[in-house]
C-alpha positions as CSV (number, residue, x, y, z in Angstrom):
1,X,9.4,23.0,-42.9
2,X,12.2,22.8,-45.4
3,X,14.9,23.3,-42.7
4,X,14.0,19.9,-41.1
5,X,14.4,18.0,-44.3
6,X,17.6,17.0,-46.1
7,X,18.5,19.1,-49.1
8,X,17.0,17.9,-52.3
9,X,17.6,19.0,-55.8
10,X,15.0,20.8,-58.0
11,X,15.5,21.0,-61.7
12,X,14.1,24.2,-63.4
13,X,14.0,24.1,-67.2
14,X,13.1,27.1,-69.2
15,X,14.7,28.6,-72.4
16,X,13.9,32.2,-71.1
17,X,16.7,33.3,-68.8
18,X,14.4,35.7,-67.1
19,X,11.9,33.0,-66.2
20,X,14.8,30.8,-64.9
21,X,16.1,33.6,-62.7
22,X,12.5,34.4,-61.5
23,X,11.8,30.8,-60.5
24,X,15.2,30.5,-58.9
25,X,14.7,33.5,-56.8
26,X,11.2,32.4,-55.9
27,X,12.3,29.0,-54.8
28,X,15.6,30.0,-53.1
29,X,13.9,30.4,-49.8
30,X,13.1,26.6,-49.7
31,X,16.8,25.9,-49.0
32,X,17.1,23.3,-51.7
33,X,19.7,22.7,-54.4
34,X,18.3,24.5,-57.5
35,X,19.7,23.3,-60.8
36,X,19.0,25.4,-63.9
37,X,18.7,24.2,-67.5
38,X,17.8,26.2,-70.6
39,X,16.8,23.4,-73.0
40,X,15.3,20.0,-73.1
41,X,18.7,18.6,-74.0
42,X,20.4,20.2,-71.1
43,X,17.6,18.9,-68.8
44,X,18.2,15.4,-70.0
45,X,21.9,15.7,-69.3
46,X,21.1,16.9,-65.7
47,X,18.8,14.0,-65.2
48,X,21.5,11.6,-66.2
49,X,23.8,13.0,-63.6
50,X,21.5,13.7,-60.6
51,X,18.3,12.7,-58.9
52,X,15.7,15.4,-58.4
53,X,12.8,15.8,-56.0
54,X,10.8,17.6,-58.6
55,X,11.3,19.0,-62.1
56,X,9.8,22.3,-63.3
57,X,9.6,22.0,-67.0
58,X,8.6,24.6,-69.6
59,X,6.4,23.0,-72.2
60,X,7.7,25.1,-75.1
61,X,11.4,24.6,-75.6
62,X,13.5,24.8,-78.7
63,X,14.8,21.5,-80.0
64,X,13.5,18.8,-77.7
65,X,10.3,20.4,-76.3
66,X,9.1,19.9,-72.7
67,X,6.7,17.1,-73.7
68,X,9.4,15.0,-75.4
69,X,11.9,15.7,-72.6
70,X,9.3,14.5,-70.1
71,X,8.7,11.3,-72.1
72,X,12.5,10.7,-72.2
73,X,12.8,11.4,-68.5
74,X,10.0,8.9,-67.7
75,X,11.7,6.4,-70.0
76,X,14.7,6.0,-67.7
77,X,14.2,3.6,-64.7
78,X,16.1,6.0,-62.4
79,X,13.9,9.0,-63.1
80,X,10.7,7.2,-63.9
81,X,8.9,8.4,-60.8
82,X,10.4,11.9,-60.6
83,X,7.5,14.4,-60.4
84,X,7.3,16.8,-63.4
85,X,5.4,20.0,-63.2
86,X,4.9,21.7,-66.5
87,X,5.1,25.5,-66.2
88,X,4.2,27.4,-69.3
89,X,3.3,31.0,-70.3
90,X,1.2,29.8,-73.2
91,X,-2.5,29.5,-72.5
92,X,-2.6,26.0,-74.0
93,X,-5.7,24.4,-75.3
94,X,-7.1,21.4,-73.4
95,X,-5.3,19.0,-75.8
96,X,-1.9,20.4,-74.8
97,X,-2.7,20.1,-71.2
98,X,-3.7,16.4,-71.7
99,X,-0.5,16.0,-73.8
100,X,1.5,17.2,-70.8
101,X,-0.2,14.7,-68.5
102,X,0.3,11.9,-71.1
103,X,4.0,12.8,-71.2
104,X,4.2,12.2,-67.4
105,X,3.4,15.5,-65.7
106,X,1.9,15.5,-62.3
107,X,0.7,19.1,-62.7
108,X,0.4,21.8,-65.3
109,X,0.8,25.4,-64.1
110,X,0.2,28.6,-66.2
111,X,2.5,31.6,-65.9
112,X,2.5,33.9,-64.1
113,X,2.6,31.4,-61.3
114,X,1.2,32.0,-57.8
115,X,4.3,31.9,-55.7
116,X,2.6,30.5,-52.6
117,X,0.9,27.7,-54.6
118,X,4.1,26.8,-56.4
119,X,6.2,26.7,-53.2
120,X,3.5,24.7,-51.4
121,X,3.4,22.1,-54.2
122,X,7.2,21.8,-54.4
123,X,7.4,21.5,-50.6
124,X,5.1,18.5,-50.8
125,X,7.4,16.8,-53.4
126,X,10.5,17.7,-51.3
127,X,8.9,16.0,-48.3
128,X,7.9,12.9,-50.4
129,X,11.5,12.7,-51.7
130,X,12.9,12.9,-48.2
131,X,10.5,10.2,-47.0
132,X,11.3,8.0,-49.9
133,X,15.1,8.4,-49.3
134,X,14.6,7.6,-45.6
135,X,12.6,4.5,-46.5
136,X,15.2,3.4,-49.0
137,X,17.9,3.8,-46.3
138,X,15.8,1.9,-43.8
139,X,15.3,-1.0,-46.2
140,X,19.0,-1.1,-46.9
141,X,19.8,-1.0,-43.2
142,X,17.3,-3.8,-42.6
143,X,18.8,-5.9,-45.4
144,X,22.3,-5.3,-43.9
145,X,21.0,-6.3,-40.5
146,X,19.4,-9.5,-41.9
147,X,22.7,-10.4,-43.7
148,X,24.6,-9.9,-40.5
149,X,22.1,-12.1,-38.6
150,X,22.4,-14.8,-41.2
151,X,26.2,-14.6,-41.0
152,X,26.0,-14.8,-37.2
153,X,23.7,-17.8,-37.4
154,X,26.1,-19.5,-39.8
155,X,29.0,-18.7,-37.5
156,X,27.1,-20.1,-34.5
157,X,26.3,-23.3,-36.3
158,X,29.9,-23.7,-37.3
159,X,31.0,-23.0,-33.7
160,X,28.4,-25.5,-32.4
161,X,29.6,-28.2,-34.8
162,X,33.3,-27.5,-33.8
163,X,32.3,-27.6,-30.1
164,X,30.6,-31.0,-30.7
165,X,33.6,-32.3,-32.5
166,X,35.9,-31.1,-29.7
167,X,33.7,-32.8,-27.1
168,X,33.7,-36.1,-29.1
169,X,37.5,-35.9,-29.4
170,X,37.8,-35.2,-25.6
171,X,35.4,-38.1,-24.8
172,X,37.5,-40.4,-27.0
173,X,40.7,-39.2,-25.3
174,X,39.3,-39.7,-21.9
175,X,38.0,-43.2,-22.8
176,X,41.5,-44.1,-24.0
177,X,43.1,-42.9,-20.8
178,X,40.7,-44.8,-18.8
179,X,41.2,-47.9,-20.9
180,X,45.0,-47.6,-20.7
């Protein structure tokens, strides 16, 4: 399925290098651009530079934790709708899970992750991202087409007015010749 879709970027955020490499290896087969970040701060810098189809975010990070990073990501208009999946090794209490959803997560997955489930979920977000991008392109193309049509209509009106003016001038010229 991934081969028929345009390449999207996936942000993977975890302070444990081993977890980053494991997720990278797991998702490599999807054929997407995988961007790695090892802190909330680095994740925010990545989100400032690029758009992502989905963000895998560890909840427990030093400095800006995953919950705060998610809130900040959601606070930017450009990344407001980017899906965030919290991936954590900590068996959180129900309050932490709700905290993740309140921060803007669309899902909350405990480690160790089921590879097939994670790839399936990410594939859905890649497909949604591709469809959204195609729709955005289509809207832009339609807008451009409408602008071209409006310009053509304006040009036709100007040509019709010019033609009318030329006809009137020709009628006046003919009437003068006949009169003379």
